[in-house]
C-alpha positions in Angstrom: 132.9 97.8 67.1 135.3 100.4 67.1 136.2 102.8 64.4 139.8 102.3 64.0 141.1 102.7 60.7 144.6 101.6 59.1 146.7 104.8 60.2 145.3 104.4 64.0 146.5 101.0 64.1 150.0 101.7 62.6 150.6 104.4 64.9 149.6 101.9 68.0 152.0 99.4 66.5 154.7 101.9 66.4 154.3 103.1 69.6 154.1 99.6 71.1 157.3 98.6 69.2 159.2 101.8 70.5 158.1 101.0 74.4 158.0 97.2 74.5 160.8 96.5 72.0 161.2 93.9 69.2 161.8 91.0 71.2 159.0 91.2 73.6 156.5 92.5 70.9 155.3 88.9 69.8 154.8 88.0 73.4 152.7 91.1 74.2 150.6 90.4 71.2 149.8 86.7 72.2 149.0 88.2 75.7 146.6 90.8 74.3 145.2 88.2 72.1 144.5 85.7 74.8 143.0 88.6 76.8 140.7 89.9 73.8 139.5 86.0 73.7 138.6 85.7 77.3 136.8 89.1 77.3 134.9 87.9 74.2 134.2 84.5 75.8 132.9 86.5 78.9 130.6 88.9 77.2 129.2 85.7 74.9 128.2 83.5 78.1 127.0 87.0 80.2 124.8 87.4 76.7 123.6 84.1 76.9 122.7 84.2 80.5 120.8 87.5 80.1 118.7 85.9 77.4 118.0 82.8 79.4 116.8 85.2 82.2 114.9 87.3 80.1 113.3 84.0 78.3 112.1 82.8 82.3 110.6 86.4 82.8 108.4 86.0 79.3 107.4 82.5 80.4 106.4 83.9 83.8 104.6 86.8 82.2 102.8 84.5 80.0 101.9 82.2 82.9 100.5 84.9 85.0 98.3 86.2 82.3 96.8 82.9 81.9 96.4 82.7 85.7 94.7 85.9 85.5 92.5 84.6 82.6 91.6 81.4 84.6 90.5 83.2 87.8 88.3 85.4 85.7 86.7 82.4 84.3 86.3 81.1 88.0 84.9 84.5 88.9 82.2 84.2 85.8 81.3 80.8 86.7 80.8 81.4 90.2 78.7 84.3 89.3 76.4 82.2 86.7 76.3 79.1 89.0 73.1 78.3 90.9 73.2 78.0 94.6 72.3 74.4 95.8 72.6 73.5 99.2 72.6 69.9 100.1 71.6 69.0 103.8 72.3 65.4 104.0 74.9 63.1 102.3 73.4 60.3 100.5 74.4 57.9 103.6 72.4 59.9 106.0 69.6 60.3 103.7 69.5 56.3 103.3 69.5 55.8 106.9 66.9 58.4 107.5 64.7 56.7 104.8 65.2 53.3 106.6 64.5 54.6 109.9 61.2 56.3 108.6 60.1 53.1 106.8 60.6 51.1 110.2 58.6 53.7 111.9 55.7 53.3 109.4 56.1 49.5 109.9 56.1 49.7 113.7 52.9 52.1 113.4 51.0 49.9 111.5 51.7 46.8 113.4 50.4 49.1 116.7 47.6 50.2 114.8 46.5 46.8 113.6 46.8 45.3 116.9 44.4 46.7 119.3 45.5 45.1 122.1 48.3 47.3 121.8 47.7 50.7 123.2 49.8 53.8 123.8 50.5 54.7 127.5 48.0 56.6 129.1 48.8 60.4 128.3 50.9 59.7 124.8 49.5 60.0 121.4 50.8 58.5 118.4 
């Protein structure tokens, strides 16, 4: 991490001993150790959070790619699909067929009964 050798550490220790004094040096080293520990923990947690966010971004990119592929497939399907128009629903078709059947029956009954004539001026 840092390129500090033995002599650099020795010089820092001698300066700290002269500035702080021999009685307070152990407390200073404990405090510095605790601060280093907190900084390392903070860096480790920040790195873990960043890695987690990067994984989320990668997942979103993957999902967007899949979504684009699906959209392209839908466009291909729509382009190749023949156009079919349905004018009536199955219920309407059944009702219309029944009405036509009843009309044919009534026409047959009217034509077989000669006494029943359509009103004057109307045609069948």
